[in-house]
Each structure stands twice: as C-alpha cells, then as structure tokens.
Z-matrix of the N, CA and C atoms (Angstrom, degrees):
N
C 1 1.452
C 2 1.535 1 111.39
N 3 1.305 2 119.75 1 118.79
C 4 1.462 3 117.13 2 178.29
C 5 1.552 4 111.66 3 -74.06
N 6 1.299 5 117.35 4 163.17
C 7 1.451 6 122.77 5 -176.73
C 8 1.460 7 107.51 6 -64.22
N 9 1.344 8 121.82 7 -32.10
C 10 1.484 9 121.18 8 175.03
C 11 1.516 10 110.93 9 -65.63
N 12 1.313 11 117.61 10 -49.55
C 13 1.470 12 117.39 11 178.19
C 14 1.537 13 112.69 12 -60.90
N 15 1.311 14 117.67 13 -38.56
C 16 1.496 15 122.03 14 177.24
C 17 1.495 16 110.47 15 -59.88
N 18 1.434 17 117.76 16 -42.64
C 19 1.415 18 118.74 17 -178.21
C 20 1.511 19 111.48 18 -66.96
N 21 1.387 20 117.18 19 -39.48
C 22 1.441 21 121.48 20 176.83
C 23 1.513 22 109.84 21 -60.09
N 24 1.408 23 118.69 22 -44.51
C 25 1.313 24 124.35 23 178.62
C 26 1.507 25 116.03 24 -55.60
N 27 1.371 26 115.74 25 -52.36
C 28 1.450 27 121.08 26 -179.04
C 29 1.512 28 110.18 27 -66.05
N 30 1.314 29 118.90 28 -28.07
C 31 1.487 30 121.23 29 177.72
C 32 1.461 31 107.25 30 -70.43
N 33 1.265 32 123.40 31 -39.84
C 34 1.445 33 125.50 32 179.65
C 35 1.543 34 110.92 33 -65.26
N 36 1.300 35 112.46 34 -49.75
C 37 1.501 36 118.66 35 179.66
C 38 1.539 37 112.22 36 -62.53
N 39 1.339 38 116.11 37 -37.51
C 40 1.460 39 119.88 38 -179.15
C 41 1.505 40 106.77 39 -69.14
N 42 1.273 41 124.98 40 -41.84
C 43 1.437 42 126.16 41 -177.99
C 44 1.451 43 110.66 42 -65.57
N 45 1.439 44 116.22 43 -40.30
C 46 1.412 45 120.50 44 177.95
C 47 1.540 46 115.60 45 -67.60
N 48 1.376 47 112.54 46 -31.08
C 49 1.446 48 118.64 47 -176.39
C 50 1.518 49 112.98 48 -84.16
N 51 1.328 50 120.41 49 -29.85
C 52 1.413 51 123.88 50 -171.23
C 53 1.518 52 110.27 51 -82.97
N 54 1.322 53 115.54 52 -16.58
C 55 1.483 54 117.81 53 -178.66
C 56 1.582 55 110.44 54 -60.83
N 57 1.266 56 119.28 55 129.15
C 58 1.515 57 122.27 56 -179.28
C 59 1.498 58 113.08 57 -55.84
N 60 1.349 59 112.78 58 127.65
C 61 1.425 60 118.91 59 176.58
C 62 1.598 61 110.50 60 -154.44
N 63 1.263 62 119.11 61 -170.27
C 64 1.503 63 118.73 62 177.72
C 65 1.444 64 113.97 63 -50.79
N 66 1.356 65 120.75 64 -49.71
C 67 1.468 66 126.57 65 -178.67
C 68 1.474 67 112.45 66 -54.77
N 69 1.325 68 114.62 67 -51.98
C 70 1.460 69 125.05 68 177.46
C 71 1.487 70 112.96 69 -59.59
N 72 1.363 71 117.44 70 -41.71
C 73 1.376 72 120.90 71 -179.25
C 74 1.528 73 111.93 72 -68.69
N 75 1.382 74 113.72 73 -32.35
C 76 1.508 75 117.60 74 178.42
C 77 1.560 76 106.65 75 -69.16
N 78 1.383 77 119.23 76 -39.98
C 79 1.472 78 122.79 77 177.93
C 80 1.514 79 108.57 78 -58.68
N 81 1.283 80 115.11 79 -46.25
C 82 1.528 81 120.69 80 -177.18
C 83 1.562 82 108.22 81 -64.95
N 84 1.236 83 120.75 82 -45.95
C 85 1.394 84 125.77 83 -179.93
C 86 1.591 85 111.93 84 -60.20
N 87 1.343 86 114.55 85 -47.13
C 88 1.461 87 122.39 86 177.16
C 89 1.525 88 110.64 87 -64.06
N 90 1.328 89 118.50 88 -35.72
C 91 1.407 90 121.91 89 179.24
C 92 1.490 91 109.06 90 -68.06
N 93 1.295 92 118.91 91 -36.47
C 94 1.436 93 121.36 92 -178.19
C 95 1.619 94 111.73 93 -72.47
N 96 1.375 95 111.52 94 -45.17
C 97 1.480 96 116.26 95 -175.25
C 98 1.553 97 113.76 96 -82.09
N 99 1.316 98 120.80 97 -30.51
C 100 1.419 99 124.45 98 -172.07
C 101 1.525 100 115.11 99 -119.98
N 102 1.292 101 115.51 100 -12.58
C 103 1.490 102 122.75 101 -177.14
C 104 1.513 103 111.65 102 84.67
N 105 1.333 104 115.37 103 165.55
C 106 1.532 105 118.36 104 -168.21
C 107 1.527 106 108.90 105 -75.88
N 108 1.363 107 123.60 106 -21.28
C 109 1.426 108 121.79 107 -179.96
C 110 1.507 109 109.51 108 -70.08
N 111 1.282 110 120.28 109 -47.86
C 112 1.410 111 124.66 110 -177.73
C 113 1.571 112 109.10 111 -67.80
N 114 1.373 113 115.25 112 -26.93
C 115 1.479 114 119.48 113 -176.86
C 116 1.558 115 109.58 114 -75.36
N 117 1.308 116 119.61 115 -0.89
C 118 1.435 117 121.58 116 173.97
C 119 1.503 118 108.95 117 -59.08
N 120 1.332 119 120.11 118 -35.10
C 121 1.451 120 127.23 119 -179.48
C 122 1.500 121 107.13 120 -62.80
N 123 1.366 122 118.26 121 -45.55
C 124 1.439 123 124.10 122 177.25
C 125 1.490 124 110.34 123 -55.97
N 126 1.286 125 115.43 124 -50.12
C 127 1.521 126 123.05 125 -177.36
C 128 1.529 127 110.11 126 -59.87
N 129 1.330 128 117.20 127 -43.21
C 130 1.467 129 122.15 128 -179.65
C 131 1.556 130 109.27 129 -68.07
N 132 1.270 131 116.26 130 -37.38
C 133 1.492 132 118.56 131 176.17
C 134 1.509 133 112.52 132 -60.66
N 135 1.335 134 115.83 133 -45.90
C 136 1.433 135 121.73 134 178.77
C 137 1.568 136 112.20 135 -65.66
N 138 1.353 137 114.46 136 -40.49
C 139 1.388 138 120.00 137 178.68
C 140 1.513 139 112.67 138 -61.41
N 141 1.362 140 114.55 139 -41.28
C 142 1.416 141 119.47 140 -173.34
C 143 1.464 142 109.50 141 -68.29
N 144 1.329 143 116.94 142 -42.98
C 145 1.496 144 120.86 143 173.97
C 146 1.430 145 113.84 144 -60.30
N 147 1.349 146 120.96 145 -43.37
C 148 1.415 147 123.24 146 176.98
C 149 1.510 148 115.08 147 -61.76
N 150 1.313 149 117.39 148 -38.11
C 151 1.523 150 120.10 149 177.35
C 152 1.495 151 107.96 150 -72.00
N 153 1.351 152 119.98 151 -37.03
C 154 1.478 153 118.81 152 179.28
C 155 1.493 154 109.39 153 -66.28
N 156 1.326 155 119.49 154 -42.65
C 157 1.541 156 122.12 155 178.09
C 158 1.497 157 108.99 156 -63.10
N 159 1.368 158 120.96 157 -34.62
C 160 1.484 159 119.52 158 177.75
C 161 1.486 160 110.09 159 -70.59
N 162 1.354 161 115.59 160 -39.79
C 163 1.525 162 115.67 161 176.43
C 164 1.540 163 113.27 162 -63.15
N 165 1.327 164 116.48 163 -35.22
C 166 1.427 165 119.54 164 177.31
C 167 1.619 166 108.41 165 -65.51
N 168 1.268 167 114.97 166 -43.96
C 169 1.550 168 116.98 167 178.22
C 170 1.496 169 111.91 168 -62.49
N 171 1.381 170 119.08 169 -41.37
C 172 1.433 171 122.33 170 -178.91
C 173 1.503 172 110.38 171 -67.58
N 174 1.337 173 116.62 172 -41.59
C 175 1.488 174 117.94 173 -171.41
C 176 1.565 175 110.71 174 -72.48
N 177 1.271 176 118.77 175 -8.30
C 178 1.471 177 119.04 176 -179.10
C 179 1.474 178 114.83 177 95.69
N 180 1.356 179 115.81 178 -6.37
C 181 1.526 180 119.89 179 -179.46
C 182 1.465 181 111.52 180 -66.35
N 183 1.376 182 116.81 181 -14.57
C 184 1.433 183 115.25 182 180.00
C 185 1.500 184 115.95 183 -63.50
N 186 1.425 185 112.49 184 -16.15
C 187 1.446 186 121.48 185 177.97
C 188 1.577 187 109.83 186 -56.97
N 189 1.343 188 110.53 187 -34.42
C 190 1.533 189 119.13 188 179.11
C 191 1.509 190 107.38 189 -60.78
N 192 1.249 191 116.93 190 -42.22
C 193 1.533 192 119.90 191 -177.21
C 194 1.456 193 112.67 192 -71.62
N 195 1.330 194 114.27 193 -35.97
C 196 1.536 195 116.77 194 176.46
C 197 1.478 196 116.04 195 -75.08
N 198 1.279 197 116.60 196 -27.90
C 199 1.494 198 121.39 197 -175.86
C 200 1.529 199 111.33 198 -99.15
N 201 1.341 200 118.65 199 -26.40
C 202 1.438 201 118.89 200 179.49
C 203 1.555 202 109.63 201 -110.26
N 204 1.348 203 109.11 202 96.39
C 205 1.495 204 115.14 203 178.38
C 206 1.510 205 113.09 204 -65.28
N 207 1.308 206 115.46 205 -29.49
C 208 1.506 207 118.04 206 171.93
C 209 1.409 208 117.44 207 -57.74
N 210 1.361 209 116.58 208 -50.92
C 211 1.502 210 122.51 209 179.32
C 212 1.551 211 108.66 210 -59.74
N 213 1.317 212 116.69 211 -44.69
C 214 1.434 213 119.54 212 -179.14
C 215 1.502 214 115.94 213 -60.15
N 216 1.349 215 111.37 214 -38.60
C 217 1.503 216 120.67 215 178.46
C 218 1.475 217 110.18 216 -67.85
N 219 1.337 218 117.34 217 -41.51
C 220 1.492 219 125.13 218 -174.97
C 221 1.569 220 103.30 219 -61.04
N 222 1.372 221 116.54 220 -51.70
C 223 1.476 222 118.08 221 -171.82
C 224 1.596 223 107.37 222 -68.33
N 225 1.347 224 114.86 223 -33.49
C 226 1.497 225 116.62 224 -178.48
C 227 1.574 226 108.68 225 -67.64
N 228 1.319 227 118.56 226 -40.28
C 229 1.390 228 122.09 227 -174.70
C 230 1.580 229 110.19 228 -77.56
N 231 1.267 230 117.94 229 -31.17
C 232 1.440 231 118.55 230 170.54
C 233 1.476 232 114.93 231 -67.80
N 234 1.338 233 115.04 232 -35.79
C 235 1.529 234 119.25 233 174.14
C 236 1.472 235 108.81 234 -65.85
N 237 1.336 236 116.88 235 -42.31
C 238 1.481 237 117.28 236 -178.24
C 239 1.462 238 112.56 237 -69.15
N 240 1.298 239 118.05 238 -33.05
C 241 1.501 240 123.53 239 178.06
C 242 1.546 241 107.90 240 -67.79
N 243 1.267 242 119.88 241 -40.34
C 244 1.412 243 121.66 242 -177.88
C 245 1.500 244 112.53 243 -66.68
N 246 1.414 245 115.67 244 -39.76
C 247 1.489 246 118.28 245 174.51
C 248 1.555 247 110.22 246 -61.66
N 249 1.316 248 116.23 247 -44.93
C 250 1.432 249 117.93 248 -177.49
C 251 1.548 250 110.32 249 -63.40
N 252 1.283 251 115.19 250 -39.63
C 253 1.471 252 120.60 251 179.79
C 254 1.557 253 110.62 252 -61.81
N 255 1.308 254 115.12 253 -47.99
C 256 1.401 255 119.52 254 178.30
C 257 1.568 256 110.25 255 -60.04
N 258 1.298 257 115.70 256 -45.75
C 259 1.467 258 121.89 257 179.05
C 260 1.549 259 109.55 258 -56.60
N 261 1.317 260 118.08 259 -47.53
C 262 1.488 261 119.91 260 -178.38
C 263 1.477 262 111.92 261 -60.73
N 264 1.392 263 113.39 262 -44.11
C 265 1.557 264 119.47 263 179.94
C 266 1.561 265 107.73 264 -57.98
N 267 1.296 266 119.35 265 -44.81
C 268 1.424 267 122.95 266 -177.88
C 269 1.431 268 110.70 267 -70.99
N 270 1.286 269 121.97 268 -41.37
C 271 1.429 270 128.28 269 -179.20
C 272 1.557 271 111.62 270 -61.36
N 273 1.337 272 113.77 271 -37.61
C 274 1.447 273 119.79 272 -177.58
C 275 1.554 274 113.19 273 -78.12
N 276 1.354 275 116.20 274 -9.93
C 277 1.427 276 119.77 275 174.82
C 278 1.530 277 111.02 276 -59.90
N 279 1.319 278 119.75 277 127.84
C 280 1.471 279 121.77 278 -177.58
C 281 1.509 280 107.58 279 -60.71
N 282 1.380 281 112.59 280 143.60
C 283 1.439 282 121.59 281 172.71
C 284 1.515 283 109.99 282 -68.07
N 285 1.371 284 111.80 283 135.80
C 286 1.480 285 119.72 284 -179.02
C 287 1.468 286 112.77 285 -105.86
N 288 1.349 287 118.61 286 148.11
C 289 1.360 288 120.97 287 -177.78
C 290 1.548 289 114.48 288 -72.95
N 291 1.399 290 113.33 289 -28.52
C 292 1.474 291 118.69 290 -178.26
C 293 1.504 292 106.16 291 -148.14
N 294 1.282 293 115.02 292 127.59
C 295 1.521 294 118.38 293 -178.80
C 296 1.536 295 107.96 294 -87.11
N 297 1.392 296 113.08 295 102.62
C 298 1.415 297 119.50 296 -178.96
C 299 1.540 298 107.87 297 -95.84
N 300 1.346 299 111.04 298 93.09
C 301 1.480 300 117.57 299 -175.31
C 302 1.525 301 110.19 300 -76.53
N 303 1.264 302 119.51 301 -11.34
C 304 1.427 303 118.47 302 178.99
C 305 1.525 304 115.58 303 -67.87
N 306 1.364 305 109.52 304 -16.19
C 307 1.467 306 115.86 305 -177.09
C 308 1.514 307 111.12 306 -100.45
N 309 1.374 308 114.99 307 -1.73
C 310 1.431 309 120.26 308 -176.07
C 311 1.513 310 115.48 309 -52.00
N 312 1.359 311 118.82 310 -47.79
C 313 1.435 312 118.14 311 -178.97
C 314 1.472 313 116.21 312 -62.28
N 315 1.345 314 117.59 313 -15.70
C 316 1.370 315 118.90 314 -179.58
C 317 1.600 316 113.36 315 -86.97
N 318 1.424 317 114.76 316 2.04
C 319 1.416 318 118.58 317 -178.97
C 320 1.470 319 113.54 318 -70.45
N 321 1.225 320 120.51 319 165.53
C 322 1.510 321 125.34 320 -164.69
C 323 1.504 322 108.17 321 -80.83
N 324 1.343 323 120.54 322 -16.59
C 325 1.410 324 121.50 323 -178.08
C 326 1.614 325 109.53 324 -63.15
N 327 1.333 326 113.55 325 126.10
C 328 1.479 327 118.62 326 -176.28
C 329 1.550 328 109.04 327 -92.25
N 330 1.364 329 109.81 328 163.29
C 331 1.493 330 114.46 329 175.49
C 332 1.568 331 112.11 330 -59.86
N 333 1.386 332 113.85 331 -35.82
C 334 1.457 333 115.22 332 -177.62
C 335 1.555 334 109.66 333 -66.96
N 336 1.371 335 115.52 334 -36.45
C 337 1.465 336 118.74 335 175.78
C 338 1.509 337 112.37 336 -63.34
N 339 1.313 338 115.06 337 -40.31
C 340 1.490 339 117.22 338 178.46
C 341 1.481 340 110.65 339 -68.22
N 342 1.266 341 118.13 340 -38.25
C 343 1.584 342 121.16 341 176.08
C 344 1.483 343 106.07 342 -62.45
N 345 1.273 344 122.89 343 -50.87
C 346 1.457 345 124.77 344 -176.29
C 347 1.545 346 111.16 345 -61.77
N 348 1.264 347 121.50 346 -40.94
C 349 1.343 348 121.06 347 176.24
C 350 1.545 349 117.40 348 -60.26
N 351 1.290 350 113.77 349 -40.57
C 352 1.493 351 120.61 350 178.00
C 353 1.506 352 108.76 351 -71.86
N 354 1.337 353 117.82 352 -37.89
C 355 1.473 354 120.33 353 -178.08
C 356 1.558 355 110.67 354 -68.02
N 357 1.371 356 114.92 355 -44.62
C 358 1.400 357 121.19 356 179.19
C 359 1.542 358 115.63 357 -61.31
N 360 1.396 359 113.06 358 -44.20
C 361 1.462 360 117.96 359 179.43
C 362 1.522 361 112.59 360 -65.74
N 363 1.342 362 115.73 361 -35.85
C 364 1.441 363 120.23 362 179.63
C 365 1.565 364 109.11 363 -72.62
N 366 1.267 365 119.63 364 -46.00
C 367 1.440 366 123.20 365 178.67
C 368 1.559 367 112.65 366 -65.32
N 369 1.323 368 116.85 367 -26.67
C 370 1.439 369 119.42 368 178.12
C 371 1.546 370 114.77 369 -70.42
N 372 1.334 371 115.32 370 1.53
C 373 1.452 372 119.37 371 177.02
C 374 1.619 373 111.39 372 -109.55
N 375 1.284 374 120.31 373 85.93
C 376 1.450 375 123.79 374 -177.03
C 377 1.469 376 110.62 375 -61.49
N 378 1.260 377 118.16 376 -26.62
C 379 1.561 378 120.06 377 -176.83
C 380 1.535 379 111.45 378 -66.00
N 381 1.355 380 118.23 379 -16.67
C 382 1.395 381 119.73 380 174.51
C 383 1.522 382 111.18 381 -65.66
N 384 1.359 383 115.62 382 -35.87
C 385 1.510 384 118.47 383 177.96
C 386 1.483 385 109.47 384 -64.88
N 387 1.371 386 118.25 385 -43.04
C 388 1.423 387 120.56 386 -179.88
C 389 1.526 388 110.57 387 -59.74
N 390 1.351 389 111.71 388 -42.67
C 391 1.463 390 117.07 389 179.42
C 392 1.558 391 113.36 390 -55.91
N 393 1.316 392 112.16 391 -49.41
C 394 1.465 393 119.76 392 177.92
C 395 1.469 394 111.71 393 -59.44
N 396 1.290 395 115.88 394 -43.48
C 397 1.565 396 121.10 395 -178.69
C 398 1.470 397 108.15 396 -61.59
N 399 1.304 398 121.84 397 -35.88
C 400 1.502 399 123.88 398 -178.65
C 401 1.583 400 107.61 399 -83.28
N 402 1.270 401 117.27 400 -27.38
C 403 1.530 402 119.03 401 -175.47
C 404 1.488 403 111.34 402 -76.96
N 405 1.291 404 115.87 403 -55.29
C 406 1.441 405 121.78 404 -167.38
C 407 1.541 406 115.33 405 -54.53
N 408 1.358 407 117.69 406 -46.04
C 409 1.527 408 116.56 407 178.65
C 410 1.541 409 113.18 408 -59.39
N 411 1.294 410 117.81 409 -26.67
C 412 1.492 411 117.61 410 179.44
C 413 1.461 412 114.85 411 -67.06
N 414 1.363 413 118.43 412 -18.69
C 415 1.442 414 123.74 413 -177.05
C 416 1.494 415 117.46 414 -112.58
N 417 1.312 416 112.55 415 -0.03
C 418 1.517 417 117.29 416 178.42
C 419 1.540 418 111.92 417 -86.72
N 420 1.364 419 115.76 418 120.91
C 421 1.395 420 117.57 419 179.43
C 422 1.567 421 111.87 420 -90.75
N 423 1.320 422 114.63 421 142.17
C 424 1.456 423 119.50 422 179.69
C 425 1.523 424 113.83 423 -73.09
N 426 1.319 425 116.95 424 -12.13
C 427 1.464 426 123.64 425 -178.44
C 428 1.450 427 110.05 426 -81.84
N 429 1.341 428 121.85 427 -25.46
C 430 1.446 429 124.98 428 -174.14
C 431 1.513 430 110.73 429 -101.69
N 432 1.384 431 116.40 430 -179.85
C 433 1.396 432 121.42 431 169.81
C 434 1.524 433 113.79 432 -81.01
N 435 1.352 434 117.61 433 115.60
C 436 1.445 435 120.22 434 -175.15
C 437 1.580 436 113.16 435 -55.19
N 438 1.283 437 117.09 436 -40.73
C 439 1.462 438 117.75 437 -177.76
C 440 1.515 439 111.46 438 -62.96
N 441 1.315 440 119.12 439 -40.45
C 442 1.430 441 122.50 440 179.08
C 443 1.485 442 107.99 441 -64.67
N 444 1.313 443 121.08 442 -44.35
C 445 1.412 444 128.42 443 -179.49
C 446 1.591 445 108.01 444 -57.96
N 447 1.309 446 116.51 445 -50.37
C 448 1.476 447 121.49 446 179.56
C 449 1.484 448 111.23 447 -60.79
N 450 1.293 449 120.40 448 -40.30
C 451 1.429 450 123.96 449 -179.84
C 452 1.547 451 109.43 450 -62.32
N 453 1.369 452 113.25 451 -45.94
C 454 1.420 453 117.79 452 -177.82
C 455 1.558 454 111.21 453 -63.70
N 456 1.440 455 115.22 454 -40.28
C 457 1.408 456 117.88 455 -177.90
C 458 1.548 457 110.20 456 -68.65
N 459 1.328 458 116.66 457 -38.76
C 460 1.432 459 119.80 458 179.25
C 461 1.443 460 114.99 459 -65.32
N 462 1.389 461 116.79 460 -42.93
C 463 1.490 462 120.25 461 178.72
C 464 1.505 463 107.63 462 -67.39
N 465 1.241 464 122.33 463 -39.47
C 466 1.485 465 125.35 464 178.68
C 467 1.523 466 110.73 465 -61.23
N 468 1.277 467 114.77 466 -42.15
C 469 1.437 468 123.00 467 177.09
C 470 1.559 469 111.71 468 -60.12
N 471 1.287 470 112.61 469 -46.95
C 472 1.517 471 116.68 470 178.97
C 473 1.426 472 111.74 471 -62.34
N 474 1.403 473 118.30 472 -42.03
C 475 1.383 474 118.87 473 -175.13
C 476 1.536 475 112.31 474 -70.62
N 477 1.346 476 113.47 475 -35.50
C 478 1.518 477 119.18 476 177.11
C 479 1.538 478 110.67 477 -67.04
N 480 1.430 479 116.79 478 -41.07
C 481 1.495 480 118.43 479 175.60
C 482 1.545 481 110.66 480 -60.46
N 483 1.329 482 118.99 481 -39.77
C 484 1.399 483 126.54 482 175.56
C 485 1.562 484 114.91 483 -56.43
N 486 1.367 485 110.27 484 -50.51
C 487 1.465 486 118.13 485 -177.99
C 488 1.519 487 111.46 486 -64.93
N 489 1.329 488 115.88 487 -42.00
C 490 1.455 489 120.79 488 -177.88
C 491 1.502 490 113.23 489 -63.08
N 492 1.412 491 111.68 490 -41.02
C 493 1.503 492 114.91 491 176.77
C 494 1.494 493 112.73 492 -66.08
N 495 1.375 494 117.48 493 -35.37
C 496 1.389 495 119.54 494 -177.57
C 497 1.580 496 109.49 495 -75.01
N 498 1.307 497 120.62 496 -30.41
C 499 1.429 498 122.27 497 178.11
C 500 1.602 499 108.96 498 -63.01
N 501 1.299 500 113.50 499 -39.24
C 502 1.528 501 117.44 500 177.21
C 503 1.525 502 110.18 501 -70.51
N 504 1.336 503 117.10 502 -42.45
C 505 1.483 504 122.26 503 178.98
C 506 1.570 505 112.08 504 -61.89
N 507 1.311 506 116.62 505 -41.91
C 508 1.470 507 122.47 506 175.71
C 509 1.462 508 110.23 507 -63.64
N 510 1.325 509 120.23 508 -40.81
C 511 1.459 510 128.75 509 178.76
C 512 1.496 511 109.46 510 -59.37
N 513 1.406 512 113.86 511 -47.23
C 514 1.374 513 118.58 512 177.02
C 515 1.552 514 117.25 513 -63.19
N 516 1.361 515 109.38 514 -40.56
C 517 1.509 516 119.27 515 177.28
C 518 1.569 517 108.96 516 -58.99
N 519 1.337 518 116.06 517 -45.28
C 520 1.481 519 120.59 518 -178.94
C 521 1.468 520 111.07 519 -67.87
N 522 1.336 521 121.03 520 -24.13
C 523 1.495 522 124.76 521 -178.92
C 524 1.518 523 109.55 522 -77.98
N 525 1.208 524 122.14 523 -8.20
C 526 1.473 525 123.68 524 -171.73
C 527 1.510 526 111.55 525 -57.96
N 528 1.336 527 115.73 526 -46.64
C 529 1.457 528 115.56 527 -179.02
C 530 1.550 529 114.71 528 -59.12
N 531 1.315 530 113.62 529 -39.53
C 532 1.517 531 118.60 530 177.35
C 533 1.449 532 108.84 531 -64.35
N 534 1.326 533 120.53 532 -43.16
C 535 1.427 534 122.18 533 -172.59
C 536 1.505 535 113.89 534 -73.65
N 537 1.298 536 117.26 535 -27.71
C 538 1.471 537 117.16 536 179.37
C 539 1.519 538 115.23 537 -66.67
N 540 1.331 539 116.33 538 -19.37
C 541 1.488 540 120.68 539 178.51
C 542 1.504 541 114.01 540 -115.50
N 543 1.295 542 119.03 541 5.45
C 544 1.437 543 122.00 542 -177.36
C 545 1.555 544 113.42 543 -104.88
N 546 1.268 545 114.82 544 163.04
C 547 1.457 546 119.97 545 179.86
C 548 1.599 547 110.21 546 -71.09
N 549 1.376 548 111.72 547 -27.59
C 550 1.499 549 118.28 548 179.11
C 551 1.470 550 108.51 549 -62.04
N 552 1.390 551 119.11 550 -42.46
C 553 1.390 552 124.01 551 -177.25
C 554 1.508 553 112.04 552 -60.97
N 555 1.297 554 117.01 553 -35.58
C 556 1.533 555 125.09 554 179.54
C 557 1.510 556 108.94 555 -59.89
N 558 1.376 557 116.46 556 -41.48
C 559 1.410 558 121.84 557 -176.91
C 560 1.596 559 113.83 558 -108.58
N 561 1.234 560 114.66 559 24.41
C 562 1.423 561 119.15 560 -172.41
C 563 1.631 562 113.84 561 -57.77
N 564 1.399 563 110.96 562 -47.17
C 565 1.432 564 111.88 563 178.33
C 566 1.508 565 116.60 564 -63.69
N 567 1.312 566 116.89 565 -36.99
C 568 1.445 567 122.17 566 177.21
C 569 1.553 568 110.46 567 -64.09
N 570 1.331 569 116.80 568 -48.49
C 571 1.449 570 124.97 569 178.44
C 572 1.577 571 108.69 570 -54.00
N 573 1.324 572 114.56 571 -53.13
C 574 1.450 573 121.66 572 -177.18
C 575 1.522 574 107.64 573 -65.35
N 576 1.302 575 119.62 574 -45.02
C 577 1.464 576 121.26 575 -179.58
C 578 1.477 577 112.15 576 -56.97
N 579 1.410 578 114.53 577 -45.70
C 580 1.519 579 121.34 578 -177.33
C 581 1.502 580 107.67 579 -62.92
N 582 1.311 581 122.25 580 -37.27
C 583 1.471 582 124.53 581 177.67
C 584 1.492 583 109.41 582 -64.55
N 585 1.322 584 117.67 583 -46.41
C 586 1.517 585 120.99 584 179.81
C 587 1.465 586 112.27 585 -61.49
N 588 1.389 587 115.34 586 -41.85
C 589 1.462 588 118.63 587 178.92
C 590 1.544 589 109.75 588 -62.78
N 591 1.378 590 115.22 589 -44.43
C 592 1.417 591 119.39 590 179.00
C 593 1.493 592 115.74 591 -64.93
N 594 1.343 593 117.54 592 -33.65
C 595 1.452 594 121.69 593 174.24
C 596 1.531 595 112.92 594 -66.05
N 597 1.341 596 111.44 595 -46.45
C 598 1.443 597 118.31 596 178.21
C 599 1.546 598 112.03 597 -59.95
N 600 1.302 599 116.92 598 -43.78
C 601 1.513 600 120.70 599 179.12
C 602 1.562 601 108.06 600 -63.26
N 603 1.430 602 115.09 601 -37.48
C 604 1.463 603 115.96 602 -175.52
C 605 1.485 604 109.29 603 -73.49
N 606 1.342 605 121.89 604 -31.48
C 607 1.489 606 121.92 605 173.49
C 608 1.560 607 112.75 606 -70.35
N 609 1.319 608 114.77 607 -34.10
C 610 1.439 609 116.37 608 179.12
C 611 1.504 610 113.49 609 -73.02
N 612 1.315 611 116.70 610 -34.93
C 613 1.521 612 118.79 611 -176.84
C 614 1.576 613 109.52 612 -86.15
N 615 1.239 614 116.16 613 -25.76
C 616 1.490 615 115.99 614 -177.82
C 617 1.514 616 113.14 615 -68.29
N 618 1.303 617 113.25 616 134.50
C 619 1.434 618 118.06 617 -175.20
C 620 1.492 619 110.39 618 -75.50
N 621 1.352 620 121.43 619 141.03
C 622 1.377 621 125.60 620 -177.13
C 623 1.519 622 110.46 621 -71.05
C-alpha cells in the first residue's frame, strides 16, 4: 500500500468512525460523568471490538453474515436490546437537583464495566463487519504482501476508533462546567437514556 492509498484509507475510516452514533454517544456520556481519563476504558472497549470485527472480515467469516440472515438478525436484535436496556437503566436514574460531577470518579461503575459497555455496543452492530469486508479489498495492492497490508489496515482502524472515542470523551469532559449549572445537567441521565432507547428501537425496526 502506497502512502497515498494509506492516507485515503485512514480518511475514509476516520469519517466513518467520527459520525455520531451509539458508541460515540457512550463515549460522550462517560466523558461527562467520569472524565476523559477513566473513559480510556471505554475507548479501549470500542477499539477491541473494531479490531475483532476487522479480523472477522479479513478471515472470510463475514461470509456467514452475508449468507446467514438469521445470524445477522440475531446479532442485530441483541445489539438493539442492549441499547434499549442501557437506555432504560439511565432513564430510571432519579433526577438530581444539581449535577455534582466532581464526585463522578467515585461512582461504582468500574473500568471493566465501561470497557464492556463500549465493547458490546460496538459488537452489536454486525453491519460494521460488512463495511470492513467491502472496504479492505479496495485498498489491498497486488504488488505487496496482503497479510502485511491487512495488519496495517487493522491496526490503523483500531487507532482511529480509539482516537474518535477519546475526542468525544474529552468533549464531554470539557462540557462538565456547563452541565453543572444547566437544566440539561439535571436531566442528563434521562436525556441520554431516551436517546439510547430511541437508537435501540431504530436498530430493531430498521430493515437489514
């Protein structure tokens, strides 16, 4: 892969990754509630899922997803169900009079839980595997070693996924001061929960 092709590739992946979606909303929420440092776990969870999806695409296992409509639908519904579950849990959180974000790092949510949430939300989107399956062959050169090129593309993808998640987490962290004194902060969990429920319903109702 030439440097020009690689730059085009990372540009495509970055644009596809930075688009707001459930994973990025989770990073933003974790950045607000726990700060960008603790949100590293969230970014690692998303990165791990992205690399695993890329490996599935490269290995040819994506054929299963294209030929088995049942498996594709199962994963899609599980992902939608998890989004709705997370939304309900957030929505049921009592409204608070003042959002004291200085106490956020002391909350019971562990780094492992934050990692798992990001991992499961990312893995609950089987269309990412199909996207990688269609994307990778466009940038593999017949003049080089395919395995080396696939490794480079997978590692680049993982780094980009991590960076995009952290950009949202940092944005959330910087928004803390505004949220501590605004009405939005008071209803933050309910707003976020409603968005997750809506996203989950959208995934469930959208035809594959």
